[in-house]
mmCIF file of the C-alpha atoms, coordinates in Angstrom:
data_MODEL
# 
_entry.id   MODEL 
# 
loop_
_atom_site.group_PDB 
_atom_site.id 
_atom_site.type_symbol 
_atom_site.label_atom_id 
_atom_site.label_alt_id 
_atom_site.label_comp_id 
_atom_site.label_asym_id 
_atom_site.label_entity_id 
_atom_site.label_seq_id 
_atom_site.pdbx_PDB_ins_code 
_atom_site.Cartn_x 
_atom_site.Cartn_y 
_atom_site.Cartn_z 
_atom_site.occupancy 
_atom_site.B_iso_or_equiv 
_atom_site.pdbx_formal_charge 
_atom_site.auth_seq_id 
_atom_site.auth_comp_id 
_atom_site.auth_asym_id 
_atom_site.auth_atom_id 
_atom_site.pdbx_PDB_model_num 
ATOM 1   C CA . UNK A 1 1   ? 0.086    -0.118 -0.037 1.00 0.00 ? 1   UNK A CA 1 
ATOM 2   C CA . UNK A 1 2   ? 1.466    3.339  -1.081 1.00 0.00 ? 2   UNK A CA 1 
ATOM 3   C CA . UNK A 1 3   ? 1.804    6.375  1.100  1.00 0.00 ? 3   UNK A CA 1 
ATOM 4   C CA . UNK A 1 4   ? -0.839   8.233  -1.092 1.00 0.00 ? 4   UNK A CA 1 
ATOM 5   C CA . UNK A 1 5   ? -3.170   5.487  -0.918 1.00 0.00 ? 5   UNK A CA 1 
ATOM 6   C CA . UNK A 1 6   ? -2.929   5.350  3.077  1.00 0.00 ? 6   UNK A CA 1 
ATOM 7   C CA . UNK A 1 7   ? -3.463   8.888  3.023  1.00 0.00 ? 7   UNK A CA 1 
ATOM 8   C CA . UNK A 1 8   ? -6.242   9.172  0.607  1.00 0.00 ? 8   UNK A CA 1 
ATOM 9   C CA . UNK A 1 9   ? -8.083   6.123  2.739  1.00 0.00 ? 9   UNK A CA 1 
ATOM 10  C CA . UNK A 1 10  ? -7.717   7.908  6.048  1.00 0.00 ? 10  UNK A CA 1 
ATOM 11  C CA . UNK A 1 11  ? -8.924   11.160 4.578  1.00 0.00 ? 11  UNK A CA 1 
ATOM 12  C CA . UNK A 1 12  ? -11.841  9.540  2.889  1.00 0.00 ? 12  UNK A CA 1 
ATOM 13  C CA . UNK A 1 13  ? -13.007  7.903  6.201  1.00 0.00 ? 13  UNK A CA 1 
ATOM 14  C CA . UNK A 1 14  ? -12.498  10.814 8.388  1.00 0.00 ? 14  UNK A CA 1 
ATOM 15  C CA . UNK A 1 15  ? -14.585  12.938 6.278  1.00 0.00 ? 15  UNK A CA 1 
ATOM 16  C CA . UNK A 1 16  ? -17.549  10.192 6.317  1.00 0.00 ? 16  UNK A CA 1 
ATOM 17  C CA . UNK A 1 17  ? -20.985  11.566 6.403  1.00 0.00 ? 17  UNK A CA 1 
ATOM 18  C CA . UNK A 1 18  ? -22.364  9.720  9.313  1.00 0.00 ? 18  UNK A CA 1 
ATOM 19  C CA . UNK A 1 19  ? -25.639  11.774 9.998  1.00 0.00 ? 19  UNK A CA 1 
ATOM 20  C CA . UNK A 1 20  ? -26.646  10.993 6.567  1.00 0.00 ? 20  UNK A CA 1 
ATOM 21  C CA . UNK A 1 21  ? -25.856  7.371  6.854  1.00 0.00 ? 21  UNK A CA 1 
ATOM 22  C CA . UNK A 1 22  ? -27.990  7.514  10.287 1.00 0.00 ? 22  UNK A CA 1 
ATOM 23  C CA . UNK A 1 23  ? -30.862  9.236  8.275  1.00 0.00 ? 23  UNK A CA 1 
ATOM 24  C CA . UNK A 1 24  ? -31.213  6.581  5.909  1.00 0.00 ? 24  UNK A CA 1 
ATOM 25  C CA . UNK A 1 25  ? -30.951  3.720  7.736  1.00 0.00 ? 25  UNK A CA 1 
ATOM 26  C CA . UNK A 1 26  ? -33.846  1.721  8.780  1.00 0.00 ? 26  UNK A CA 1 
ATOM 27  C CA . UNK A 1 27  ? -32.504  0.169  11.761 1.00 0.00 ? 27  UNK A CA 1 
ATOM 28  C CA . UNK A 1 28  ? -30.236  3.053  13.076 1.00 0.00 ? 28  UNK A CA 1 
ATOM 29  C CA . UNK A 1 29  ? -28.724  1.151  16.043 1.00 0.00 ? 29  UNK A CA 1 
ATOM 30  C CA . UNK A 1 30  ? -27.678  -1.971 13.815 1.00 0.00 ? 30  UNK A CA 1 
ATOM 31  C CA . UNK A 1 31  ? -26.343  0.429  11.193 1.00 0.00 ? 31  UNK A CA 1 
ATOM 32  C CA . UNK A 1 32  ? -23.987  1.976  14.076 1.00 0.00 ? 32  UNK A CA 1 
ATOM 33  C CA . UNK A 1 33  ? -22.991  -0.753 15.571 1.00 0.00 ? 33  UNK A CA 1 
ATOM 34  C CA . UNK A 1 34  ? -21.716  -2.158 12.160 1.00 0.00 ? 34  UNK A CA 1 
ATOM 35  C CA . UNK A 1 35  ? -20.184  1.311  11.209 1.00 0.00 ? 35  UNK A CA 1 
ATOM 36  C CA . UNK A 1 36  ? -18.478  0.827  14.697 1.00 0.00 ? 36  UNK A CA 1 
ATOM 37  C CA . UNK A 1 37  ? -17.004  -2.396 13.759 1.00 0.00 ? 37  UNK A CA 1 
ATOM 38  C CA . UNK A 1 38  ? -16.134  -1.238 10.008 1.00 0.00 ? 38  UNK A CA 1 
ATOM 39  C CA . UNK A 1 39  ? -14.588  1.836  11.439 1.00 0.00 ? 39  UNK A CA 1 
ATOM 40  C CA . UNK A 1 40  ? -12.399  0.142  14.060 1.00 0.00 ? 40  UNK A CA 1 
ATOM 41  C CA . UNK A 1 41  ? -11.021  -2.136 11.478 1.00 0.00 ? 41  UNK A CA 1 
ATOM 42  C CA . UNK A 1 42  ? -10.115  0.788  9.178  1.00 0.00 ? 42  UNK A CA 1 
ATOM 43  C CA . UNK A 1 43  ? -8.378   2.637  11.972 1.00 0.00 ? 43  UNK A CA 1 
ATOM 44  C CA . UNK A 1 44  ? -6.197   -0.770 13.073 1.00 0.00 ? 44  UNK A CA 1 
ATOM 45  C CA . UNK A 1 45  ? -5.442   -0.801 9.164  1.00 0.00 ? 45  UNK A CA 1 
ATOM 46  C CA . UNK A 1 46  ? -4.365   2.463  8.912  1.00 0.00 ? 46  UNK A CA 1 
ATOM 47  C CA . UNK A 1 47  ? -2.369   2.281  12.156 1.00 0.00 ? 47  UNK A CA 1 
ATOM 48  C CA . UNK A 1 48  ? -0.569   -0.376 10.795 1.00 0.00 ? 48  UNK A CA 1 
ATOM 49  C CA . UNK A 1 49  ? 0.134    1.392  7.648  1.00 0.00 ? 49  UNK A CA 1 
ATOM 50  C CA . UNK A 1 50  ? 1.349    4.515  9.360  1.00 0.00 ? 50  UNK A CA 1 
ATOM 51  C CA . UNK A 1 51  ? 3.221    2.727  11.909 1.00 0.00 ? 51  UNK A CA 1 
ATOM 52  C CA . UNK A 1 52  ? 4.922    1.114  8.807  1.00 0.00 ? 52  UNK A CA 1 
ATOM 53  C CA . UNK A 1 53  ? 5.452    4.427  7.276  1.00 0.00 ? 53  UNK A CA 1 
ATOM 54  C CA . UNK A 1 54  ? 6.735    5.975  10.413 1.00 0.00 ? 54  UNK A CA 1 
ATOM 55  C CA . UNK A 1 55  ? 9.469    3.020  10.842 1.00 0.00 ? 55  UNK A CA 1 
ATOM 56  C CA . UNK A 1 56  ? 10.646   3.809  7.189  1.00 0.00 ? 56  UNK A CA 1 
ATOM 57  C CA . UNK A 1 57  ? 10.924   7.681  8.123  1.00 0.00 ? 57  UNK A CA 1 
ATOM 58  C CA . UNK A 1 58  ? 12.989   6.804  11.205 1.00 0.00 ? 58  UNK A CA 1 
ATOM 59  C CA . UNK A 1 59  ? 15.564   4.692  9.320  1.00 0.00 ? 59  UNK A CA 1 
ATOM 60  C CA . UNK A 1 60  ? 15.870   7.379  6.913  1.00 0.00 ? 60  UNK A CA 1 
ATOM 61  C CA . UNK A 1 61  ? 16.691   9.728  9.662  1.00 0.00 ? 61  UNK A CA 1 
ATOM 62  C CA . UNK A 1 62  ? 19.065   6.934  10.946 1.00 0.00 ? 62  UNK A CA 1 
ATOM 63  C CA . UNK A 1 63  ? 20.919   6.677  7.629  1.00 0.00 ? 63  UNK A CA 1 
ATOM 64  C CA . UNK A 1 64  ? 20.987   10.458 7.208  1.00 0.00 ? 64  UNK A CA 1 
ATOM 65  C CA . UNK A 1 65  ? 22.397   10.922 10.695 1.00 0.00 ? 65  UNK A CA 1 
ATOM 66  C CA . UNK A 1 66  ? 25.055   7.967  9.738  1.00 0.00 ? 66  UNK A CA 1 
ATOM 67  C CA . UNK A 1 67  ? 25.908   9.925  6.804  1.00 0.00 ? 67  UNK A CA 1 
ATOM 68  C CA . UNK A 1 68  ? 26.297   13.143 8.611  1.00 0.00 ? 68  UNK A CA 1 
ATOM 69  C CA . UNK A 1 69  ? 28.350   11.316 11.207 1.00 0.00 ? 69  UNK A CA 1 
ATOM 70  C CA . UNK A 1 70  ? 30.528   9.649  8.461  1.00 0.00 ? 70  UNK A CA 1 
ATOM 71  C CA . UNK A 1 71  ? 31.259   13.012 6.837  1.00 0.00 ? 71  UNK A CA 1 
ATOM 72  C CA . UNK A 1 72  ? 32.697   14.524 10.102 1.00 0.00 ? 72  UNK A CA 1 
ATOM 73  C CA . UNK A 1 73  ? 34.700   11.491 10.683 1.00 0.00 ? 73  UNK A CA 1 
ATOM 74  C CA . UNK A 1 74  ? 35.950   11.142 7.682  1.00 0.00 ? 74  UNK A CA 1 
ATOM 75  C CA . UNK A 1 75  ? 36.797   14.723 7.384  1.00 0.00 ? 75  UNK A CA 1 
ATOM 76  C CA . UNK A 1 76  ? 38.513   14.379 10.722 1.00 0.00 ? 76  UNK A CA 1 
ATOM 77  C CA . UNK A 1 77  ? 40.885   11.435 9.132  1.00 0.00 ? 77  UNK A CA 1 
ATOM 78  C CA . UNK A 1 78  ? 41.516   13.714 6.169  1.00 0.00 ? 78  UNK A CA 1 
ATOM 79  C CA . UNK A 1 79  ? 42.947   16.280 8.785  1.00 0.00 ? 79  UNK A CA 1 
ATOM 80  C CA . UNK A 1 80  ? 45.000   14.154 10.445 1.00 0.00 ? 80  UNK A CA 1 
ATOM 81  C CA . UNK A 1 81  ? 46.583   12.500 7.280  1.00 0.00 ? 81  UNK A CA 1 
ATOM 82  C CA . UNK A 1 82  ? 47.272   15.995 5.911  1.00 0.00 ? 82  UNK A CA 1 
ATOM 83  C CA . UNK A 1 83  ? 48.981   17.030 9.089  1.00 0.00 ? 83  UNK A CA 1 
ATOM 84  C CA . UNK A 1 84  ? 51.017   14.069 9.155  1.00 0.00 ? 84  UNK A CA 1 
ATOM 85  C CA . UNK A 1 85  ? 51.888   14.492 5.591  1.00 0.00 ? 85  UNK A CA 1 
ATOM 86  C CA . UNK A 1 86  ? 52.952   17.790 6.348  1.00 0.00 ? 86  UNK A CA 1 
ATOM 87  C CA . UNK A 1 87  ? 55.121   16.790 9.448  1.00 0.00 ? 87  UNK A CA 1 
ATOM 88  C CA . UNK A 1 88  ? 56.802   14.034 7.013  1.00 0.00 ? 88  UNK A CA 1 
ATOM 89  C CA . UNK A 1 89  ? 57.514   16.466 4.290  1.00 0.00 ? 89  UNK A CA 1 
ATOM 90  C CA . UNK A 1 90  ? 59.079   19.044 6.925  1.00 0.00 ? 90  UNK A CA 1 
ATOM 91  C CA . UNK A 1 91  ? 61.130   16.158 8.034  1.00 0.00 ? 91  UNK A CA 1 
ATOM 92  C CA . UNK A 1 92  ? 62.630   15.743 4.232  1.00 0.00 ? 92  UNK A CA 1 
ATOM 93  C CA . UNK A 1 93  ? 60.362   12.557 3.870  1.00 0.00 ? 93  UNK A CA 1 
ATOM 94  C CA . UNK A 1 94  ? 58.607   13.490 0.725  1.00 0.00 ? 94  UNK A CA 1 
ATOM 95  C CA . UNK A 1 95  ? 57.489   9.821  -0.400 1.00 0.00 ? 95  UNK A CA 1 
ATOM 96  C CA . UNK A 1 96  ? 56.034   8.977  2.838  1.00 0.00 ? 96  UNK A CA 1 
ATOM 97  C CA . UNK A 1 97  ? 54.614   12.437 2.920  1.00 0.00 ? 97  UNK A CA 1 
ATOM 98  C CA . UNK A 1 98  ? 52.853   12.101 -0.313 1.00 0.00 ? 98  UNK A CA 1 
ATOM 99  C CA . UNK A 1 99  ? 51.354   8.451  0.686  1.00 0.00 ? 99  UNK A CA 1 
ATOM 100 C CA . UNK A 1 100 ? 49.745   10.312 3.431  1.00 0.00 ? 100 UNK A CA 1 
ATOM 101 C CA . UNK A 1 101 ? 48.696   13.192 1.325  1.00 0.00 ? 101 UNK A CA 1 
ATOM 102 C CA . UNK A 1 102 ? 46.622   10.596 -0.728 1.00 0.00 ? 102 UNK A CA 1 
ATOM 103 C CA . UNK A 1 103 ? 45.389   9.075  2.035  1.00 0.00 ? 103 UNK A CA 1 
ATOM 104 C CA . UNK A 1 104 ? 43.841   12.433 2.894  1.00 0.00 ? 104 UNK A CA 1 
ATOM 105 C CA . UNK A 1 105 ? 42.585   12.698 -0.563 1.00 0.00 ? 105 UNK A CA 1 
ATOM 106 C CA . UNK A 1 106 ? 40.869   9.406  0.082  1.00 0.00 ? 106 UNK A CA 1 
ATOM 107 C CA . UNK A 1 107 ? 39.268   10.508 3.016  1.00 0.00 ? 107 UNK A CA 1 
ATOM 108 C CA . UNK A 1 108 ? 37.968   13.784 1.386  1.00 0.00 ? 108 UNK A CA 1 
ATOM 109 C CA . UNK A 1 109 ? 36.256   11.784 -1.332 1.00 0.00 ? 109 UNK A CA 1 
ATOM 110 C CA . UNK A 1 110 ? 34.687   9.583  1.333  1.00 0.00 ? 110 UNK A CA 1 
ATOM 111 C CA . UNK A 1 111 ? 33.664   12.898 3.196  1.00 0.00 ? 111 UNK A CA 1 
ATOM 112 C CA . UNK A 1 112 ? 32.197   14.125 -0.043 1.00 0.00 ? 112 UNK A CA 1 
ATOM 113 C CA . UNK A 1 113 ? 30.290   11.444 -0.794 1.00 0.00 ? 113 UNK A CA 1 
ATOM 114 C CA . UNK A 1 114 ? 28.841   11.059 2.738  1.00 0.00 ? 114 UNK A CA 1 
ATOM 115 C CA . UNK A 1 115 ? 27.892   14.838 2.458  1.00 0.00 ? 115 UNK A CA 1 
ATOM 116 C CA . UNK A 1 116 ? 26.319   14.357 -0.857 1.00 0.00 ? 116 UNK A CA 1 
ATOM 117 C CA . UNK A 1 117 ? 24.124   11.272 0.539  1.00 0.00 ? 117 UNK A CA 1 
ATOM 118 C CA . UNK A 1 118 ? 23.026   13.220 3.560  1.00 0.00 ? 118 UNK A CA 1 
ATOM 119 C CA . UNK A 1 119 ? 21.969   16.112 1.333  1.00 0.00 ? 119 UNK A CA 1 
ATOM 120 C CA . UNK A 1 120 ? 20.005   13.910 -1.203 1.00 0.00 ? 120 UNK A CA 1 
ATOM 121 C CA . UNK A 1 121 ? 18.284   12.210 1.517  1.00 0.00 ? 121 UNK A CA 1 
ATOM 122 C CA . UNK A 1 122 ? 16.978   15.470 3.217  1.00 0.00 ? 122 UNK A CA 1 
ATOM 123 C CA . UNK A 1 123 ? 13.865   16.075 0.451  1.00 0.00 ? 123 UNK A CA 1 
ATOM 124 C CA . UNK A 1 124 ? 12.735   12.817 1.131  1.00 0.00 ? 124 UNK A CA 1 
ATOM 125 C CA . UNK A 1 125 ? 13.027   13.077 4.847  1.00 0.00 ? 125 UNK A CA 1 
ATOM 126 C CA . UNK A 1 126 ? 10.904   16.461 4.548  1.00 0.00 ? 126 UNK A CA 1 
ATOM 127 C CA . UNK A 1 127 ? 8.396    14.836 2.101  1.00 0.00 ? 127 UNK A CA 1 
ATOM 128 C CA . UNK A 1 128 ? 7.971    11.820 4.671  1.00 0.00 ? 128 UNK A CA 1 
ATOM 129 C CA . UNK A 1 129 ? 7.870    13.973 7.564  1.00 0.00 ? 129 UNK A CA 1 
ATOM 130 C CA . UNK A 1 130 ? 4.796    15.968 6.079  1.00 0.00 ? 130 UNK A CA 1 
ATOM 131 C CA . UNK A 1 131 ? 3.157    12.541 5.208  1.00 0.00 ? 131 UNK A CA 1 
ATOM 132 C CA . UNK A 1 132 ? 3.507    11.207 8.524  1.00 0.00 ? 132 UNK A CA 1 
ATOM 133 C CA . UNK A 1 133 ? 2.134    14.157 10.271 1.00 0.00 ? 133 UNK A CA 1 
ATOM 134 C CA . UNK A 1 134 ? -1.047   14.075 8.078  1.00 0.00 ? 134 UNK A CA 1 
ATOM 135 C CA . UNK A 1 135 ? -1.294   10.314 8.496  1.00 0.00 ? 135 UNK A CA 1 
ATOM 136 C CA . UNK A 1 136 ? -1.246   10.885 12.206 1.00 0.00 ? 136 UNK A CA 1 
ATOM 137 C CA . UNK A 1 137 ? -3.823   14.005 11.720 1.00 0.00 ? 137 UNK A CA 1 
ATOM 138 C CA . UNK A 1 138 ? -6.112   11.638 9.816  1.00 0.00 ? 138 UNK A CA 1 
ATOM 139 C CA . UNK A 1 139 ? -5.904   8.911  12.199 1.00 0.00 ? 139 UNK A CA 1 
ATOM 140 C CA . UNK A 1 140 ? -6.938   11.634 15.092 1.00 0.00 ? 140 UNK A CA 1 
ATOM 141 C CA . UNK A 1 141 ? -9.832   12.707 13.323 1.00 0.00 ? 141 UNK A CA 1 
ATOM 142 C CA . UNK A 1 142 ? -10.726  8.790  12.455 1.00 0.00 ? 142 UNK A CA 1 
ATOM 143 C CA . UNK A 1 143 ? -10.704  8.172  16.268 1.00 0.00 ? 143 UNK A CA 1 
ATOM 144 C CA . UNK A 1 144 ? -12.689  11.356 17.039 1.00 0.00 ? 144 UNK A CA 1 
ATOM 145 C CA . UNK A 1 145 ? -15.411  10.097 14.346 1.00 0.00 ? 145 UNK A CA 1 
ATOM 146 C CA . UNK A 1 146 ? -15.521  6.764  16.199 1.00 0.00 ? 146 UNK A CA 1 
ATOM 147 C CA . UNK A 1 147 ? -16.070  8.509  19.358 1.00 0.00 ? 147 UNK A CA 1 
ATOM 148 C CA . UNK A 1 148 ? -18.825  10.339 18.128 1.00 0.00 ? 148 UNK A CA 1 
ATOM 149 C CA . UNK A 1 149 ? -20.077  7.042  16.642 1.00 0.00 ? 149 UNK A CA 1 
ATOM 150 C CA . UNK A 1 150 ? -20.141  5.374  19.982 1.00 0.00 ? 150 UNK A CA 1 
ATOM 151 C CA . UNK A 1 151 ? -21.620  8.418  21.753 1.00 0.00 ? 151 UNK A CA 1 
ATOM 152 C CA . UNK A 1 152 ? -24.544  8.301  18.906 1.00 0.00 ? 152 UNK A CA 1 
ATOM 153 C CA . UNK A 1 153 ? -24.948  4.582  19.670 1.00 0.00 ? 153 UNK A CA 1 
ATOM 154 C CA . UNK A 1 154 ? -25.248  4.987  23.121 1.00 0.00 ? 154 UNK A CA 1 
ATOM 155 C CA . UNK A 1 155 ? -27.334  7.878  23.005 1.00 0.00 ? 155 UNK A CA 1 
ATOM 156 C CA . UNK A 1 156 ? -29.846  6.036  20.369 1.00 0.00 ? 156 UNK A CA 1 
ATOM 157 C CA . UNK A 1 157 ? -29.988  3.124  22.539 1.00 0.00 ? 157 UNK A CA 1 
ATOM 158 C CA . UNK A 1 158 ? -31.117  4.995  25.797 1.00 0.00 ? 158 UNK A CA 1 
ATOM 159 C CA . UNK A 1 159 ? -34.038  6.701  23.329 1.00 0.00 ? 159 UNK A CA 1 
ATOM 160 C CA . UNK A 1 160 ? -34.941  3.152  22.234 1.00 0.00 ? 160 UNK A CA 1 
ATOM 161 C CA . UNK A 1 161 ? -35.355  1.807  25.598 1.00 0.00 ? 161 UNK A CA 1 
ATOM 162 C CA . UNK A 1 162 ? -37.270  5.024  26.734 1.00 0.00 ? 162 UNK A CA 1 
ATOM 163 C CA . UNK A 1 163 ? -39.545  5.085  23.654 1.00 0.00 ? 163 UNK A CA 1 
ATOM 164 C CA . UNK A 1 164 ? -40.149  0.864  24.586 1.00 0.00 ? 164 UNK A CA 1 
ATOM 165 C CA . UNK A 1 165 ? -40.971  1.810  28.036 1.00 0.00 ? 165 UNK A CA 1 
ATOM 166 C CA . UNK A 1 166 ? -43.415  4.411  26.867 1.00 0.00 ? 166 UNK A CA 1 
ATOM 167 C CA . UNK A 1 167 ? -45.175  2.323  24.458 1.00 0.00 ? 167 UNK A CA 1 
ATOM 168 C CA . UNK A 1 168 ? -45.186  -0.538 27.130 1.00 0.00 ? 168 UNK A CA 1 
ATOM 169 C CA . UNK A 1 169 ? -46.852  2.178  29.409 1.00 0.00 ? 169 UNK A CA 1 
ATOM 170 C CA . UNK A 1 170 ? -49.409  3.347  26.904 1.00 0.00 ? 170 UNK A CA 1 
ATOM 171 C CA . UNK A 1 171 ? -50.209  -0.441 25.596 1.00 0.00 ? 171 UNK A CA 1 
ATOM 172 C CA . UNK A 1 172 ? -50.862  -1.155 29.636 1.00 0.00 ? 172 UNK A CA 1 
ATOM 173 C CA . UNK A 1 173 ? -53.300  2.103  30.020 1.00 0.00 ? 173 UNK A CA 1 
ATOM 174 C CA . UNK A 1 174 ? -55.170  1.054  26.763 1.00 0.00 ? 174 UNK A CA 1 
ATOM 175 C CA . UNK A 1 175 ? -55.855  -2.434 27.920 1.00 0.00 ? 175 UNK A CA 1 
ATOM 176 C CA . UNK A 1 176 ? -56.795  -0.869 31.327 1.00 0.00 ? 176 UNK A CA 1 
ATOM 177 C CA . UNK A 1 177 ? -59.318  1.464  29.478 1.00 0.00 ? 177 UNK A CA 1 
ATOM 178 C CA . UNK A 1 178 ? -60.286  -1.585 27.339 1.00 0.00 ? 178 UNK A CA 1 
ATOM 179 C CA . UNK A 1 179 ? -60.918  -4.077 30.367 1.00 0.00 ? 179 UNK A CA 1 
ATOM 180 C CA . UNK A 1 180 ? -61.956  -1.219 32.768 1.00 0.00 ? 180 UNK A CA 1 
ATOM 181 C CA . UNK A 1 181 ? -63.836  -3.360 35.580 1.00 0.00 ? 181 UNK A CA 1 
ATOM 182 C CA . UNK A 1 182 ? -66.226  -0.128 36.208 1.00 0.00 ? 182 UNK A CA 1 
ATOM 183 C CA . UNK A 1 183 ? -67.862  -0.764 32.915 1.00 0.00 ? 183 UNK A CA 1 
ATOM 184 C CA . UNK A 1 184 ? -68.981  -4.113 33.983 1.00 0.00 ? 184 UNK A CA 1 
ATOM 185 C CA . UNK A 1 185 ? -70.271  -2.233 37.371 1.00 0.00 ? 185 UNK A CA 1 
ATOM 186 C CA . UNK A 1 186 ? -72.038  -0.062 35.034 1.00 0.00 ? 186 UNK A CA 1 
ATOM 187 C CA . UNK A 1 187 ? -73.782  -2.996 32.919 1.00 0.00 ? 187 UNK A CA 1 
ATOM 188 C CA . UNK A 1 188 ? -74.597  -4.719 36.540 1.00 0.00 ? 188 UNK A CA 1 
ATOM 189 C CA . UNK A 1 189 ? -76.183  -1.404 37.472 1.00 0.00 ? 189 UNK A CA 1 
ATOM 190 C CA . UNK A 1 190 ? -78.254  -1.033 34.283 1.00 0.00 ? 190 UNK A CA 1 
ATOM 191 C CA . UNK A 1 191 ? -79.459  -4.513 34.668 1.00 0.00 ? 191 UNK A CA 1 
ATOM 192 C CA . UNK A 1 192 ? -80.602  -3.808 38.386 1.00 0.00 ? 192 UNK A CA 1 
ATOM 193 C CA . UNK A 1 193 ? -82.304  -0.524 37.276 1.00 0.00 ? 193 UNK A CA 1 
ATOM 194 C CA . UNK A 1 194 ? -84.036  -2.603 34.530 1.00 0.00 ? 194 UNK A CA 1 
ATOM 195 C CA . UNK A 1 195 ? -84.975  -5.214 37.328 1.00 0.00 ? 195 UNK A CA 1 
ATOM 196 C CA . UNK A 1 196 ? -86.267  -2.103 39.909 1.00 0.00 ? 196 UNK A CA 1 
ATOM 197 C CA . UNK A 1 197 ? -88.086  -0.651 36.586 1.00 0.00 ? 197 UNK A CA 1 
ATOM 198 C CA . UNK A 1 198 ? -90.113  -4.044 36.292 1.00 0.00 ? 198 UNK A CA 1 
ATOM 199 C CA . UNK A 1 199 ? -90.978  -3.905 39.949 1.00 0.00 ? 199 UNK A CA 1 
ATOM 200 C CA . UNK A 1 200 ? -92.042  -0.623 39.922 1.00 0.00 ? 200 UNK A CA 1 
ATOM 201 C CA . UNK A 1 201 ? -94.117  -1.528 36.950 1.00 0.00 ? 201 UNK A CA 1 
ATOM 202 C CA . UNK A 1 202 ? -95.679  -4.608 38.508 1.00 0.00 ? 202 UNK A CA 1 
ATOM 203 C CA . UNK A 1 203 ? -96.481  -2.327 41.534 1.00 0.00 ? 203 UNK A CA 1 
ATOM 204 C CA . UNK A 1 204 ? -98.343  -0.224 39.522 1.00 0.00 ? 204 UNK A CA 1 
ATOM 205 C CA . UNK A 1 205 ? -100.137 -2.975 37.873 1.00 0.00 ? 205 UNK A CA 1 
ATOM 206 C CA . UNK A 1 206 ? -101.032 -4.237 41.281 1.00 0.00 ? 206 UNK A CA 1 
ATOM 207 C CA . UNK A 1 207 ? -102.486 -0.968 42.421 1.00 0.00 ? 207 UNK A CA 1 
ATOM 208 C CA . UNK A 1 208 ? -104.561 -0.594 39.339 1.00 0.00 ? 208 UNK A CA 1 
ATOM 209 C CA . UNK A 1 209 ? -105.921 -4.113 39.958 1.00 0.00 ? 209 UNK A CA 1 
ATOM 210 C CA . UNK A 1 210 ? -106.803 -3.389 43.407 1.00 0.00 ? 210 UNK A CA 1 
ATOM 211 C CA . UNK A 1 211 ? -108.635 0.066  42.670 1.00 0.00 ? 211 UNK A CA 1 
ATOM 212 C CA . UNK A 1 212 ? -110.687 -1.968 40.166 1.00 0.00 ? 212 UNK A CA 1 
ATOM 213 C CA . UNK A 1 213 ? -111.739 -4.453 42.495 1.00 0.00 ? 213 UNK A CA 1 
ATOM 214 C CA . UNK A 1 214 ? -112.708 -1.336 44.994 1.00 0.00 ? 214 UNK A CA 1 
ATOM 215 C CA . UNK A 1 215 ? -114.735 0.271  42.455 1.00 0.00 ? 215 UNK A CA 1 
ATOM 216 C CA . UNK A 1 216 ? -116.527 -3.158 41.806 1.00 0.00 ? 216 UNK A CA 1 
ATOM 217 C CA . UNK A 1 217 ? -117.360 -3.515 45.260 1.00 0.00 ? 217 UNK A CA 1 
ATOM 218 C CA . UNK A 1 218 ? -118.599 0.246  45.471 1.00 0.00 ? 218 UNK A CA 1 
ATOM 219 C CA . UNK A 1 219 ? -120.753 -0.700 42.264 1.00 0.00 ? 219 UNK A CA 1 
ATOM 220 C CA . UNK A 1 220 ? -122.222 -3.726 43.964 1.00 0.00 ? 220 UNK A CA 1 
ATOM 221 C CA . UNK A 1 221 ? -123.038 -1.490 47.069 1.00 0.00 ? 221 UNK A CA 1 
ATOM 222 C CA . UNK A 1 222 ? -124.950 1.019  45.104 1.00 0.00 ? 222 UNK A CA 1 
ATOM 223 C CA . UNK A 1 223 ? -127.050 -1.713 43.518 1.00 0.00 ? 223 UNK A CA 1 
ATOM 224 C CA . UNK A 1 224 ? -127.806 -3.306 46.885 1.00 0.00 ? 224 UNK A CA 1 
ATOM 225 C CA . UNK A 1 225 ? -128.858 0.248  48.224 1.00 0.00 ? 225 UNK A CA 1 
ATOM 226 C CA . UNK A 1 226 ? -131.040 0.895  45.576 1.00 0.00 ? 226 UNK A CA 1 
ATOM 227 C CA . UNK A 1 227 ? -132.830 -2.637 45.851 1.00 0.00 ? 227 UNK A CA 1 
ATOM 228 C CA . UNK A 1 228 ? -133.139 -2.180 49.352 1.00 0.00 ? 228 UNK A CA 1 
ATOM 229 C CA . UNK A 1 229 ? -134.743 1.426  48.967 1.00 0.00 ? 229 UNK A CA 1 
ATOM 230 C CA . UNK A 1 230 ? -137.418 -0.001 46.103 1.00 0.00 ? 230 UNK A CA 1 
ATOM 231 C CA . UNK A 1 231 ? -138.205 -2.833 48.693 1.00 0.00 ? 231 UNK A CA 1 
ATOM 232 C CA . UNK A 1 232 ? -139.213 -0.269 51.084 1.00 0.00 ? 232 UNK A CA 1 
ATOM 233 C CA . UNK A 1 233 ? -140.979 2.023  48.902 1.00 0.00 ? 233 UNK A CA 1 
ATOM 234 C CA . UNK A 1 234 ? -142.866 -1.312 47.865 1.00 0.00 ? 234 UNK A CA 1 
ATOM 235 C CA . UNK A 1 235 ? -143.628 -1.959 51.797 1.00 0.00 ? 235 UNK A CA 1 
ATOM 236 C CA . UNK A 1 236 ? -145.031 1.503  52.453 1.00 0.00 ? 236 UNK A CA 1 
ATOM 237 C CA . UNK A 1 237 ? -147.666 1.425  49.608 1.00 0.00 ? 237 UNK A CA 1 
# 
């Protein structure tokens, strides 16, 4: 995996529009759980890639420091050889002095090569350092998004539990209304009232019958009186 691919993947994941995904989800809680799993896997993958990139950068930095140290060391050797050559030449030993001068030139060549290698590595190190910083920043954004996902998931779960509790309460209240025992009492009361009404009706009927009987007795009494008076009239004539 190239560094540009790693950086592009981290940037893309960090900019994911989580809210839009949640709005489209049929089951937001399940989708958040899946997002958390996927995001965690992506973070682990990115961390491994970033760690490899950082490791490569540290190796470049070590090589750069080694080249710098080597340049200093070869410079010291060249100086020592040159001074030795000067001492030998001053002492009249020109041949041996030339040998040390050649050693000084070899050391200077090694110094020059080490300095060049160190200088050539500097742009790569600078570029790699910039990439590493961007990768670290991308990872931080990913971890922030993961925290947001986990927080959103916890809020959603709490809301779901609250809604379920409310629905259970409303269902229970509705069942109580449907099976309200007072409604049974009302029906029993209506039955009692009907029975009372029937009793009142029977009482009225009974009273009417009794009045008719008294009226009949009164009528019979009048006839008897009339008959008795007629008999008295006849007796006087």
